[in-house]
DSSP file (Angstrom, degrees, kcal/mol; ACC not computed):
  #  RESIDUE AA STRUCTURE BP1 BP2  ACC     N-H-->O    O-->H-N    N-H-->O    O-->H-N    TCO  KAPPA ALPHA  PHI   PSI    X-CA   Y-CA   Z-CA
    1    1 A M    >         0   0    0      0, 0.0     3,-0.7     0, 0.0     0, 0.0   0.000 360.0 360.0 360.0 -30.5 -156.7  -52.9   22.3
    2    2 A R  T 3>  +     0   0    0      1,-0.2     4,-0.8     2,-0.2     0, 0.0   0.772 360.0  58.8 -68.0 -24.1 -154.6  -52.2   19.2
    3    3 A K  H 3> S+     0   0    0      1,-0.2     4,-2.7     2,-0.2    -1,-0.2   0.749  89.6  71.6 -78.6 -24.3 -154.6  -48.5   19.9
    4    4 A I  H <> S+     0   0    0     -3,-0.7     4,-2.8     1,-0.2     5,-0.2   0.927  98.0  46.3 -63.9 -47.2 -153.0  -48.7   23.3
    5    5 A P  H  > S+     0   0    0      0, 0.0     4,-2.2     0, 0.0    -1,-0.2   0.891 113.9  50.0 -62.3 -36.0 -149.5  -49.7   22.1
    6    6 A V  H  X S+     0   0    0     -4,-0.8     4,-2.1     2,-0.2    -2,-0.2   0.930 113.2  45.3 -66.1 -44.9 -149.6  -46.9   19.5
    7    7 A I  H  X S+     0   0    0     -4,-2.7     4,-2.2     1,-0.2    -1,-0.2   0.915 112.6  51.3 -64.6 -42.4 -150.7  -44.4   22.1
    8    8 A W  H  X S+     0   0    0     -4,-2.8     4,-2.2    -5,-0.2    -1,-0.2   0.886 110.0  50.0 -62.6 -39.1 -148.0  -45.6   24.5
    9    9 A R  H  X S+     0   0    0     -4,-2.2     4,-2.3     2,-0.2    -1,-0.2   0.891 110.3  49.8 -66.6 -40.5 -145.3  -45.3   21.8
   10   10 A R  H  X S+     0   0    0     -4,-2.1     4,-2.2     2,-0.2    -2,-0.2   0.889 110.5  49.9 -66.2 -39.0 -146.4  -41.7   20.9
   11   11 A I  H  X S+     0   0    0     -4,-2.2     4,-2.6     2,-0.2     5,-0.2   0.927 110.9  49.5 -64.5 -44.7 -146.3  -40.7   24.6
   12   12 A K  H  X S+     0   0    0     -4,-2.2     4,-2.8     1,-0.2    -2,-0.2   0.911 112.0  48.2 -61.8 -42.3 -142.8  -42.2   25.0
   13   13 A N  H  X>S+     0   0    0     -4,-2.3     4,-2.7     2,-0.2     5,-0.7   0.894 111.2  51.0 -64.3 -39.9 -141.5  -40.4   21.9
   14   14 A Y  I  <>S+     0   0    0     -4,-2.2     5,-3.1     2,-0.2     4,-0.4   0.939 114.8  42.1 -62.9 -46.9 -143.1  -37.1   23.2
   15   15 A V  I  <>S+     0   0    0     -4,-2.6     5,-0.6     3,-0.2    -2,-0.2   0.913 117.7  47.2 -67.3 -41.9 -141.4  -37.5   26.6
   16   16 A R  I  <5S+     0   0    0     -4,-2.8    -2,-0.2    -5,-0.2    -1,-0.2   0.903 131.2  11.7 -68.0 -42.1 -138.1  -38.6   25.1
   17   17 A N  I  X5S+     0   0    0     -4,-2.7     4,-1.2    -5,-0.2    -3,-0.2   0.893 130.8  32.4-104.7 -59.3 -137.8  -36.0   22.4
   18   18 A D  I  ><S+     0   0    0     -5,-0.7     4,-2.1    -4,-0.4    -3,-0.2   0.902 114.5  52.0 -77.6 -43.5 -140.2  -33.1   22.6
   19   19 A L  I  ><S+     0   0    0     -5,-3.1     4,-2.8     1,-0.2     5,-0.3   0.881 108.5  53.1 -65.0 -37.3 -140.7  -32.7   26.4
   20   20 A R  H  ><S+     0   0    0     -5,-0.6     4,-2.8    -6,-0.4    -1,-0.2   0.908 110.3  47.4 -62.6 -41.4 -137.0  -32.5   27.0
   21   21 A E  H  < S+     0   0    0     -4,-1.2    -2,-0.2     2,-0.2    -1,-0.2   0.848 113.9  48.0 -68.9 -33.5 -136.6  -29.7   24.4
   22   22 A I  H  < S+     0   0    0     -4,-2.1    -2,-0.2     2,-0.1    -1,-0.2   0.922 119.1  38.1 -72.1 -44.1 -139.5  -27.8   25.9
   23   23 A A  H  < S+     0   0    0     -4,-2.8    -2,-0.2     1,-0.3    -3,-0.2   0.914 134.6  20.8 -74.0 -43.4 -138.3  -28.2   29.5
   24   24 A F  S  < S-     0   0    0     -4,-2.8    -1,-0.3    -5,-0.3    -2,-0.1  -0.737  83.8-160.5-127.8  81.3 -134.5  -27.7   28.7
   25   25 A P        -     0   0    0      0, 0.0     2,-0.2     0, 0.0    -3,-0.1  -0.313  20.6-117.0 -67.2 144.2 -134.2  -25.9   25.4
   26   26 A S        -     0   0    0      1,-0.1     2,-0.2    -5,-0.1    -5,-0.0  -0.497  38.5 -98.1 -75.5 149.6 -130.9  -26.2   23.6
   27   27 A S        -     0   0    0     -2,-0.2    -1,-0.1     1,-0.0     0, 0.0  -0.465  35.2-143.2 -73.2 139.0 -129.1  -23.0   23.1
   28   28 A L        -     0   0    0     -2,-0.2    -1,-0.0     1,-0.1     2,-0.0  -0.714  24.0-103.7 -96.9 150.2 -129.5  -21.4   19.7
   29   29 A P        -     0   0    0      0, 0.0    -1,-0.1     0, 0.0     0, 0.0  -0.366  45.7 -92.8 -69.1 155.0 -126.6  -19.5   17.9
   30   30 A D        -     0   0    0      1,-0.1     0, 0.0     2,-0.1     0, 0.0  -0.404  45.9-106.2 -65.7 142.3 -126.7  -15.7   18.0
   31   31 A P    >   -     0   0    0      0, 0.0     3,-1.4     0, 0.0    -1,-0.1  -0.322  29.8-111.7 -65.7 156.1 -128.4  -14.2   14.9
   32   32 A P  T 3  S+     0   0    0      0, 0.0    -2,-0.1     0, 0.0     0, 0.0   0.782 114.4  58.1 -61.8 -26.9 -126.1  -12.6   12.4
   33   33 A S  T 3  S+     0   0    0      2,-0.0     2,-0.2     0, 0.0    -3,-0.0   0.674  86.0  95.2 -80.0 -14.8 -127.3   -9.1   13.2
   34   34 A S    <   -     0   0    0     -3,-1.4    -4,-0.0     1,-0.0     0, 0.0  -0.541  56.4-165.1 -81.3 142.8 -126.5   -9.3   16.9
   35   35 A K        -     0   0    0     -2,-0.2     2,-0.1     3,-0.0    -2,-0.0  -0.958  26.2-108.1-123.6 142.5 -123.2   -7.9   18.1
   36   36 A P        -     0   0    0      0, 0.0     3,-0.0     0, 0.0     0, 0.0  -0.422  40.4-106.9 -68.1 145.3 -121.6   -8.5   21.4
   37   37 A K        -     0   0    0     -2,-0.1     2,-0.1     1,-0.1     3,-0.1  -0.515  35.9-114.5 -72.7 135.7 -121.7   -5.5   23.8
   38   38 A P        -     0   0    0      0, 0.0    -1,-0.1     0, 0.0     2,-0.1  -0.408  33.9-107.8 -69.3 147.8 -118.3   -3.8   24.1
   39   39 A R        -     0   0    0      1,-0.1     2,-0.3    -2,-0.1     0, 0.0  -0.375  37.2-100.6 -73.7 156.3 -116.8   -4.0   27.6
   40   40 A K        -     0   0    0      1,-0.1     2,-0.2    -3,-0.1    -1,-0.1  -0.565  37.1-125.3 -78.9 139.3 -116.7   -0.9   29.7
   41   41 A L        -     0   0    0     -2,-0.3     2,-0.1     1,-0.1    -1,-0.1  -0.520  18.4-122.3 -83.8 149.6 -113.4    0.8   29.8
   42   42 A T     >  -     0   0    0     -2,-0.2     4,-2.2     1,-0.1     5,-0.2  -0.327  32.8-100.9 -79.1 172.4 -111.6    1.6   33.1
   43   43 A I  H  > S+     0   0    0      1,-0.2     4,-2.4     2,-0.2     5,-0.2   0.903 124.0  51.2 -62.7 -41.3 -110.7    5.2   33.9
   44   44 A W  H  > S+     0   0    0      1,-0.2     4,-2.1     2,-0.2    -1,-0.2   0.881 109.2  50.0 -65.5 -37.8 -107.1    4.7   32.9
   45   45 A E  H  > S+     0   0    0      2,-0.2     4,-2.2     1,-0.2    -1,-0.2   0.882 109.4  52.2 -67.5 -37.1 -108.2    3.3   29.5
   46   46 A H  H  X S+     0   0    0     -4,-2.2     4,-2.5     2,-0.2    -2,-0.2   0.926 109.8  49.2 -61.4 -44.2 -110.5    6.3   29.0
   47   47 A L  H  X S+     0   0    0     -4,-2.4     4,-2.5     1,-0.2    -2,-0.2   0.896 110.0  51.0 -62.7 -39.8 -107.5    8.6   29.7
   48   48 A Q  H  X S+     0   0    0     -4,-2.1     4,-2.4     2,-0.2    -1,-0.2   0.907 110.3  49.4 -64.0 -41.7 -105.4    6.7   27.3
   49   49 A V  H  X S+     0   0    0     -4,-2.2     4,-2.6     2,-0.2    -2,-0.2   0.932 113.0  46.5 -63.2 -45.9 -108.1    7.0   24.6
   50   50 A W  H  X S+     0   0    0     -4,-2.5     4,-2.6     2,-0.2     5,-0.2   0.889 111.8  51.7 -64.1 -39.2 -108.4   10.7   25.1
   51   51 A K  H  X S+     0   0    0     -4,-2.5     4,-2.0    -5,-0.2    -2,-0.2   0.930 112.8  44.5 -63.3 -45.8 -104.6   11.2   25.1
   52   52 A T  H  X S+     0   0    0     -4,-2.4     4,-2.4     2,-0.2    -2,-0.2   0.902 113.4  51.1 -64.9 -41.7 -104.3    9.4   21.8
   53   53 A A  H  X S+     0   0    0     -4,-2.6     4,-2.2     1,-0.2    -2,-0.2   0.919 111.3  46.3 -64.8 -43.5 -107.2   11.2   20.3
   54   54 A T  H  X S+     0   0    0     -4,-2.6     4,-2.5     2,-0.2    -1,-0.2   0.888 111.2  53.0 -67.4 -36.5 -105.9   14.6   21.2
   55   55 A K  H  X S+     0   0    0     -4,-2.0     4,-2.2    -5,-0.2    -2,-0.2   0.927 111.5  45.7 -62.8 -44.0 -102.4   13.7   20.0
   56   56 A L  H  X S+     0   0    0     -4,-2.4     4,-1.8     2,-0.2    -1,-0.2   0.876 111.7  52.7 -66.0 -36.8 -103.9   12.7   16.6
   57   57 A Y  H  X S+     0   0    0     -4,-2.2     4,-1.1     2,-0.2    -2,-0.2   0.919 110.0  47.5 -64.9 -43.8 -106.0   15.8   16.5
   58   58 A V  H  X S+     0   0    0     -4,-2.5     4,-1.0     1,-0.2     3,-0.5   0.905 110.8  52.2 -64.8 -40.9 -103.0   18.1   17.1
   59   59 A Q  H  X S+     0   0    0     -4,-2.2     4,-0.6     1,-0.2     3,-0.3   0.851 104.8  56.3 -63.3 -33.7 -101.0   16.2   14.5
   60   60 A S  H  < S+     0   0    0     -4,-1.8    -1,-0.2     1,-0.2    -2,-0.2   0.803 112.4  41.5 -69.7 -26.8 -103.8   16.7   11.9
   61   61 A W  H >X S+     0   0    0     -4,-1.1     3,-0.9    -3,-0.5     4,-0.6   0.568  93.3  84.7 -93.9  -9.6 -103.7   20.5   12.4
   62   62 A S  H 3X S+     0   0    0     -4,-1.0     4,-0.5    -3,-0.3     3,-0.5   0.874  90.6  46.7 -65.4 -37.7  -99.9   20.8   12.5
   63   63 A G  H 3< S+     0   0    0     -4,-0.6     4,-0.5     1,-0.2    -1,-0.2   0.578  96.3  75.1 -80.7  -8.5  -99.3   21.0    8.8
   64   64 A R  H <4 S+     0   0    0     -3,-0.9    -1,-0.2     1,-0.2    -2,-0.2   0.835 102.8  34.3 -76.1 -31.0 -102.1   23.5    8.1
   65   65 A F  H >< S+     0   0    0     -4,-0.6     3,-0.8    -3,-0.5    -1,-0.2   0.558 105.4  69.7-102.0  -9.5 -100.3   26.6    9.4
   66   66 A D  T >< S+     0   0    0     -4,-0.5     3,-0.6     1,-0.2     4,-0.3   0.647  86.1  69.6 -80.1 -14.8  -96.8   25.7    8.3
   67   67 A D  T 3>  +     0   0    0     -4,-0.5     4,-2.2     1,-0.2    -1,-0.2   0.319  66.2 100.0 -87.7   8.6  -97.6   26.1    4.6
   68   68 A D  H <> S+     0   0    0     -3,-0.8     4,-2.0     1,-0.2    -1,-0.2   0.888  82.1  51.2 -62.4 -38.1  -97.9   29.9    4.9
   69   69 A D  H <> S+     0   0    0     -3,-0.6     4,-2.0     1,-0.2    -1,-0.2   0.912 109.9  49.5 -64.7 -41.2  -94.4   30.4    3.5
   70   70 A N  H  > S+     0   0    0     -4,-0.3     4,-2.2     1,-0.2    -1,-0.2   0.876 109.1  52.4 -65.1 -37.4  -95.1   28.1    0.6
   71   71 A E  H  X S+     0   0    0     -4,-2.2     4,-2.3     2,-0.2    -1,-0.2   0.894 108.1  50.8 -66.4 -38.8  -98.4   30.0   -0.2
   72   72 A Q  H  X S+     0   0    0     -4,-2.0     4,-2.2     2,-0.2    -2,-0.2   0.902 109.9  50.1 -65.6 -39.1  -96.5   33.3   -0.3
   73   73 A E  H  X S+     0   0    0     -4,-2.0     4,-2.4     2,-0.2    -2,-0.2   0.904 110.0  50.8 -63.9 -40.5  -94.0   31.9   -2.7
   74   74 A L  H  X S+     0   0    0     -4,-2.2     4,-2.2     1,-0.2    -2,-0.2   0.906 109.7  50.0 -63.3 -40.8  -96.8   30.6   -4.9
   75   75 A K  H  X S+     0   0    0     -4,-2.3     4,-2.2     2,-0.2    -1,-0.2   0.898 110.2  50.3 -64.7 -39.8  -98.4   34.0   -4.9
   76   76 A E  H  X S+     0   0    0     -4,-2.2     4,-1.8     1,-0.2    -2,-0.2   0.908 110.7  49.4 -63.8 -41.3  -95.1   35.7   -5.9
   77   77 A N  H  X S+     0   0    0     -4,-2.4     4,-1.5     1,-0.2    -2,-0.2   0.877 110.8  50.0 -65.7 -36.5  -94.6   33.2   -8.7
   78   78 A Q  H  X S+     0   0    0     -4,-2.2     4,-1.4     1,-0.2     5,-0.5   0.883 109.0  51.6 -69.1 -37.3  -98.2   33.8  -10.0
   79   79 A N  H  < S+     0   0    0     -4,-2.2    -1,-0.2     1,-0.2    -2,-0.2   0.848 107.0  54.9 -67.4 -32.3  -97.6   37.6   -9.9
   80   80 A K  H  < S+     0   0    0     -4,-1.8    -1,-0.2     1,-0.2    -2,-0.2   0.880 107.9  47.9 -67.7 -37.5  -94.4   37.2  -11.9
   81   81 A T  H  < S-     0   0    0     -4,-1.5    -1,-0.2    -5,-0.1    -2,-0.2   0.792  89.1-155.8 -75.5 -25.8  -96.2   35.3  -14.7
   82   82 A N     <  +     0   0    0     -4,-1.4    -3,-0.1     1,-0.2    -4,-0.1   0.669  48.7 129.5  58.6  19.3  -99.0   37.9  -14.8
   83   83 A E        -     0   0    0     -5,-0.5    -1,-0.2     0, 0.0    -2,-0.1  -0.914  58.2-129.6-102.2 124.7 -101.3   35.3  -16.3
   84   84 A P        -     0   0    0      0, 0.0    -5,-0.0     0, 0.0     2,-0.0  -0.426  24.8-113.5 -71.0 147.0 -104.6   35.1  -14.5
   85   85 A S     >  -     0   0    0      1,-0.1     4,-2.6    -2,-0.1     5,-0.2  -0.255  30.1-103.8 -71.6 168.1 -105.8   31.6  -13.5
   86   86 A M  H  > S+     0   0    0      1,-0.2     4,-2.3     2,-0.2     5,-0.2   0.883 122.5  50.7 -62.2 -38.2 -108.8   30.1  -15.1
   87   87 A L  H  > S+     0   0    0      2,-0.2     4,-2.3     1,-0.2    -1,-0.2   0.923 111.4  46.7 -67.0 -44.1 -110.9   30.8  -12.0
   88   88 A E  H  > S+     0   0    0      2,-0.2     4,-2.5     1,-0.2     5,-0.2   0.897 111.3  53.0 -63.2 -39.2 -109.8   34.5  -11.9
   89   89 A D  H  X S+     0   0    0     -4,-2.6     4,-2.2     1,-0.2    -2,-0.2   0.913 110.9  46.0 -62.0 -43.8 -110.5   34.8  -15.6
   90   90 A L  H  X S+     0   0    0     -4,-2.3     4,-2.5     2,-0.2    -1,-0.2   0.874 111.0  53.1 -67.9 -36.0 -114.0   33.4  -15.2
   91   91 A A  H  X S+     0   0    0     -4,-2.3     4,-1.6     2,-0.2    -2,-0.2   0.929 111.6  44.9 -65.1 -44.1 -114.7   35.7  -12.2
   92   92 A V  H  X S+     0   0    0     -4,-2.5     4,-1.3     1,-0.2    -2,-0.2   0.906 114.3  49.7 -64.4 -41.2 -113.7   38.8  -14.1
   93   93 A A  H  X S+     0   0    0     -4,-2.2     4,-0.8     1,-0.2     7,-0.3   0.870 107.4  54.1 -66.7 -36.2 -115.7   37.7  -17.1
   94   94 A A  H  < S+     0   0    0     -4,-2.5     3,-0.4     1,-0.2    -1,-0.2   0.859 106.7  51.6 -67.8 -33.4 -118.8   37.0  -14.9
   95   95 A R  H  < S+     0   0    0     -4,-1.6    -1,-0.2     1,-0.2    -2,-0.2   0.832 106.3  56.3 -68.5 -30.2 -118.6   40.6  -13.6
   96   96 A G  H  < S-     0   0    0     -4,-1.3     3,-0.2     1,-0.3    -1,-0.2   0.674 111.7-119.1 -78.1 -16.7 -118.5   41.9  -17.1
   97   97 A G     X  -     0   0    0     -4,-0.8     4,-1.4    -3,-0.4    -1,-0.3  -0.576  44.2 -45.0 109.7-174.7 -121.7   40.2  -18.2
   98   98 A A  H  > S+     0   0    0      1,-0.2     4,-1.6     2,-0.2    -1,-0.2   0.826 128.1  59.2 -67.5 -33.1 -122.7   37.7  -20.8
   99   99 A E  H  4 S+     0   0    0     -3,-0.2    -1,-0.2     1,-0.2    -2,-0.1   0.893 113.0  37.4 -66.4 -38.2 -120.7   39.2  -23.6
  100  100 A S  H  > S+     0   0    0     -7,-0.3     4,-0.9    -3,-0.2    -1,-0.2   0.692 111.8  60.6 -85.7 -18.2 -117.4   38.8  -21.8
  101  101 A L  H  X S+     0   0    0     -4,-1.4     4,-2.5    -8,-0.3     5,-0.2   0.835  93.5  65.0 -76.4 -31.7 -118.3   35.5  -20.2
  102  102 A K  H  X S+     0   0    0     -4,-1.6     4,-2.1     1,-0.2    -1,-0.2   0.928 102.9  44.1 -61.7 -48.7 -118.8   33.7  -23.6
  103  103 A P  H  > S+     0   0    0      0, 0.0     4,-2.4     0, 0.0    -1,-0.2   0.884 113.2  52.9 -64.1 -35.6 -115.1   34.0  -24.7
  104  104 A A  H  X S+     0   0    0     -4,-0.9     4,-2.0     1,-0.2    -2,-0.2   0.919 110.7  46.3 -65.2 -42.0 -113.9   32.9  -21.3
  105  105 A L  H  X S+     0   0    0     -4,-2.5     4,-2.8     2,-0.2    -1,-0.2   0.870 110.2  54.2 -67.3 -36.0 -116.1   29.8  -21.3
  106  106 A Q  H  X S+     0   0    0     -4,-2.1     4,-2.6    -5,-0.2    -2,-0.2   0.917 108.2  49.0 -63.6 -42.3 -114.9   29.1  -24.9
  107  107 A R  H  X S+     0   0    0     -4,-2.4     4,-2.4     2,-0.2    -2,-0.2   0.902 111.7  50.4 -62.2 -39.2 -111.3   29.2  -23.7
  108  108 A L  H  X S+     0   0    0     -4,-2.0     4,-2.3     2,-0.2    -2,-0.2   0.934 112.1  46.1 -63.2 -46.8 -112.2   26.9  -20.8
  109  109 A Y  H  X S+     0   0    0     -4,-2.8     4,-2.5     1,-0.2    -2,-0.2   0.895 112.5  50.7 -64.2 -39.8 -114.0   24.4  -23.1
  110  110 A V  H  X S+     0   0    0     -4,-2.6     4,-2.5     2,-0.2    -1,-0.2   0.915 111.1  48.3 -65.5 -42.6 -111.1   24.4  -25.6
  111  111 A S  H  X S+     0   0    0     -4,-2.4     4,-2.0     1,-0.2    -2,-0.2   0.913 113.9  46.4 -66.0 -40.2 -108.5   23.8  -22.9
  112  112 A R  H  X S+     0   0    0     -4,-2.3     4,-2.3     2,-0.2    -2,-0.2   0.898 112.1  51.3 -66.4 -39.0 -110.6   20.9  -21.5
  113  113 A A  H  X S+     0   0    0     -4,-2.5     4,-2.6     2,-0.2    -2,-0.2   0.898 109.8  48.8 -66.4 -40.1 -111.1   19.5  -25.0
  114  114 A T  H  X S+     0   0    0     -4,-2.5     4,-2.6     2,-0.2    -1,-0.2   0.904 111.2  50.1 -67.4 -38.7 -107.4   19.5  -25.8
  115  115 A A  H  X S+     0   0    0     -4,-2.0     4,-2.2    -5,-0.2    -2,-0.2   0.918 113.1  46.9 -63.5 -41.8 -106.6   17.8  -22.5
  116  116 A Y  H  X S+     0   0    0     -4,-2.3     4,-2.4     2,-0.2    -2,-0.2   0.907 112.2  50.2 -64.8 -42.6 -109.2   15.2  -23.2
  117  117 A R  H  X S+     0   0    0     -4,-2.6     4,-2.3     2,-0.2    -2,-0.2   0.919 111.2  48.2 -63.0 -44.5 -107.9   14.7  -26.8
  118  118 A D  H  X S+     0   0    0     -4,-2.6     4,-2.2     2,-0.2    -1,-0.2   0.909 112.2  48.8 -64.1 -41.6 -104.3   14.3  -25.6
  119  119 A A  H  X S+     0   0    0     -4,-2.2     4,-2.2     1,-0.2    -1,-0.2   0.896 111.3  50.2 -64.7 -39.4 -105.3   11.8  -22.9
  120  120 A L  H  X S+     0   0    0     -4,-2.4     4,-2.6     2,-0.2    -2,-0.2   0.883 108.8  51.9 -66.6 -38.3 -107.3    9.8  -25.5
  121  121 A K  H  X S+     0   0    0     -4,-2.3     4,-2.4     2,-0.2    -2,-0.2   0.913 110.4  48.6 -63.0 -42.1 -104.4    9.8  -27.9
  122  122 A E  H  X S+     0   0    0     -4,-2.2     4,-2.3     2,-0.2    -2,-0.2   0.904 111.9  49.5 -64.9 -40.1 -102.1    8.4  -25.2
  123  123 A F  H  X S+     0   0    0     -4,-2.2     4,-2.5     2,-0.2    -2,-0.2   0.938 111.7  47.3 -63.0 -47.1 -104.6    5.8  -24.2
  124  124 A V  H  X S+     0   0    0     -4,-2.6     4,-2.5     1,-0.2    -2,-0.2   0.899 111.3  52.0 -63.2 -40.4 -105.1    4.7  -27.8
  125  125 A G  H  X S+     0   0    0     -4,-2.4     4,-2.0     2,-0.2    -1,-0.2   0.921 111.7  45.9 -62.0 -44.0 -101.3    4.6  -28.3
  126  126 A G  H  X S+     0   0    0     -4,-2.3     4,-2.1     2,-0.2    -2,-0.2   0.884 112.0  51.9 -64.8 -38.8 -100.8    2.4  -25.2
  127  127 A Y  H  X S+     0   0    0     -4,-2.5     4,-2.3     1,-0.2    -2,-0.2   0.911 109.2  49.5 -64.0 -42.8 -103.7    0.1  -26.3
  128  128 A Q  H  X S+     0   0    0     -4,-2.5     4,-2.3     1,-0.2    -1,-0.2   0.874 109.0  52.7 -65.9 -36.7 -102.2   -0.3  -29.7
  129  129 A E  H  X S+     0   0    0     -4,-2.0     4,-2.1     2,-0.2    -1,-0.2   0.918 109.4  49.6 -63.1 -42.4  -98.8   -1.2  -28.2
  130  130 A G  H  X S+     0   0    0     -4,-2.1     4,-2.1     1,-0.2    -2,-0.2   0.910 111.1  48.5 -62.5 -43.1 -100.5   -3.8  -26.0
  131  131 A I  H  X S+     0   0    0     -4,-2.3     4,-2.6     1,-0.2    -1,-0.2   0.897 109.5  53.2 -64.2 -39.6 -102.3   -5.4  -29.0
  132  132 A A  H  X S+     0   0    0     -4,-2.3     4,-2.4     1,-0.2    -1,-0.2   0.897 108.5  50.2 -63.4 -39.4  -99.0   -5.4  -31.0
  133  133 A E  H  X S+     0   0    0     -4,-2.1     4,-2.2     2,-0.2    -1,-0.2   0.917 111.7  47.6 -63.5 -42.8  -97.3   -7.3  -28.1
  134  134 A V  H  X S+     0   0    0     -4,-2.1     4,-2.3     2,-0.2    -2,-0.2   0.913 112.7  48.2 -65.9 -42.3 -100.1   -9.9  -28.0
  135  135 A L  H  X S+     0   0    0     -4,-2.6     4,-1.7     2,-0.2    -1,-0.2   0.893 111.0  51.1 -65.5 -38.8 -100.0  -10.4  -31.8
  136  136 A A  H  X S+     0   0    0     -4,-2.4     4,-1.0     1,-0.2    -1,-0.2   0.897 111.9  47.2 -65.5 -38.8  -96.2  -10.7  -31.8
  137  137 A A  H  < S+     0   0    0     -4,-2.2     4,-0.4     1,-0.2    -2,-0.2   0.874 111.1  51.4 -69.2 -36.4  -96.5  -13.4  -29.0
  138  138 A S  H >< S+     0   0    0     -4,-2.3     3,-0.5     1,-0.2    -1,-0.2   0.788 103.4  58.5 -73.8 -25.3  -99.2  -15.2  -30.8
  139  139 A K  H 3< S+     0   0    0     -4,-1.7    -1,-0.2     1,-0.2    -2,-0.2   0.833 104.4  52.1 -69.2 -30.5  -97.2  -15.3  -34.1
  140  140 A N  T 3< S+     0   0    0     -4,-1.0    13,-3.7    -3,-0.2     2,-0.4   0.591 102.0  75.8 -80.3 -10.2  -94.5  -17.2  -32.2
  141  141 A M  E <   -A  152   0A   0     -3,-0.5     2,-0.4    -4,-0.4    11,-0.2  -0.808  60.2-169.2-105.7 143.7  -96.9  -19.8  -30.9
  142  142 A K  E     -A  151   0A   0      9,-3.2     9,-3.5    -2,-0.4     2,-0.6  -0.963  16.2-137.5-126.8 147.7  -98.5  -22.6  -32.9
  143  143 A L  E     -A  150   0A   0     -2,-0.4     2,-0.7     7,-0.2     7,-0.2  -0.925  15.5-136.9-106.2 122.6 -101.3  -24.9  -31.9
  144  144 A D     >  -     0   0    0      5,-2.6     4,-2.6    -2,-0.6     5,-0.3  -0.688  12.6-157.2 -77.7 115.2 -100.9  -28.6  -32.7
  145  145 A S  T  4 S+     0   0    0     -2,-0.7    -1,-0.2     1,-0.2    -2,-0.0   0.793  86.8  49.6 -68.3 -28.3 -104.3  -29.6  -34.1
  146  146 A Q  T  4 S+     0   0    0      1,-0.1    -1,-0.2     3,-0.1    -2,-0.0   0.924 125.6  22.6 -77.8 -45.1 -103.8  -33.3  -33.3
  147  147 A T  T  4 S-     0   0    0      2,-0.2    -2,-0.2     0, 0.0    -1,-0.1   0.697  93.0-130.8 -97.5 -20.1 -102.7  -33.0  -29.7
  148  148 A G     <  +     0   0    0     -4,-2.6     2,-0.4     1,-0.3    -3,-0.1   0.685  59.8 139.6  77.6  17.7 -104.1  -29.6  -28.8
  149  149 A V        -     0   0    0     -5,-0.3    -5,-2.6     1,-0.0     2,-0.5  -0.770  53.6-126.2 -98.1 139.3 -100.8  -28.6  -27.3
  150  150 A I  E     -AB 143 158A   0      8,-0.5     8,-2.8    -2,-0.4     2,-0.4  -0.728  27.6-162.8 -85.5 129.1  -99.4  -25.1  -27.8
  151  151 A H  E     -AB 142 157A   0     -9,-3.5    -9,-3.2    -2,-0.5     2,-0.4  -0.892  19.2-128.4-111.8 141.2  -95.9  -25.1  -29.3
  152  152 A D  E     -A  141   0A   0      4,-0.8   -11,-0.2    -2,-0.4     3,-0.2  -0.722  24.9-129.0 -78.8 138.1  -93.4  -22.2  -29.3
  153  153 A A  S    S+     0   0    0    -13,-3.7    -1,-0.1    -2,-0.4   -12,-0.1   0.765 104.5  35.9 -63.8 -24.5  -92.2  -21.8  -32.8
  154  154 A K  S    S+     0   0    0    -14,-0.3    -1,-0.2     2,-0.1     2,-0.2   0.669 121.4  30.3-102.6 -20.0  -88.6  -21.9  -31.7
  155  155 A S  S    S-     0   0    0      1,-0.2     3,-0.1    -3,-0.2    -3,-0.1  -0.449  93.8 -58.1-127.8-163.7  -88.5  -24.4  -28.9
  156  156 A E  S    S-     0   0    0      1,-0.2    -4,-0.8    -2,-0.2    -1,-0.2  -0.213  71.0 -67.1 -79.4 171.2  -90.3  -27.5  -27.5
  157  157 A P  E     -B  151   0A   0      0, 0.0     2,-0.3     0, 0.0    -6,-0.2  -0.218  43.8-140.4 -62.7 144.3  -94.0  -27.9  -26.7
  158  158 A L  E      B  150   0A   0     -8,-2.8    -8,-0.5     1,-0.1     0, 0.0  -0.792 360.0 360.0 -99.1 146.2  -95.5  -25.9  -23.8
  159  159 A E              0   0    0     -2,-0.3    -1,-0.1   -10,-0.1    -8,-0.1   0.394 360.0 360.0-124.0 360.0  -98.1  -27.5  -21.6
C-alpha cells in the first residue's frame, strides 16, 4: 500500500512535466552556425545590383589607361638620367653569367644594407628621445613614501 502514493506521484510528475515537453516541445534557439536564408530579390532589385556592379567595375578600370602620359614622362626622365634601374642591372648581369652577376648582387646587398642601417639609426634615435622624455618627466615627480601619492616637484600632489 505504501507504494501506491509514490507511484501516483511519479505518474503525476511525468504527466505534468515530461509528457507536456514530449507532446509540445518548447522551441530551441538556433545554433550559432545557422544563418538565416537571404530573401529572394525582385527583378528590379536584380537590375539595380547589376547596374551598381557594372558602374563600380567601369570605375575600377577608368584610371588604368589614363596613366599612359605619366608613364611616358617617367620613361623620358629615366632616359635622361642614363642610370639603369636595379632590375635592369640584374637582368643584364644575369645574361652575362655568374661573373657579372656577382658584382650586381653585391651592389644590391650593399644598398639594402645601407637602407636597413639608416632605418635602424632613425629608430634608435627616436627610441632614445622617448626614453629621455620619460626620464625627464620622472625626475620632476616624487613619490611620497608615507601616503603613496605622486607629487609634482613644483606643484601640489597628484592623485
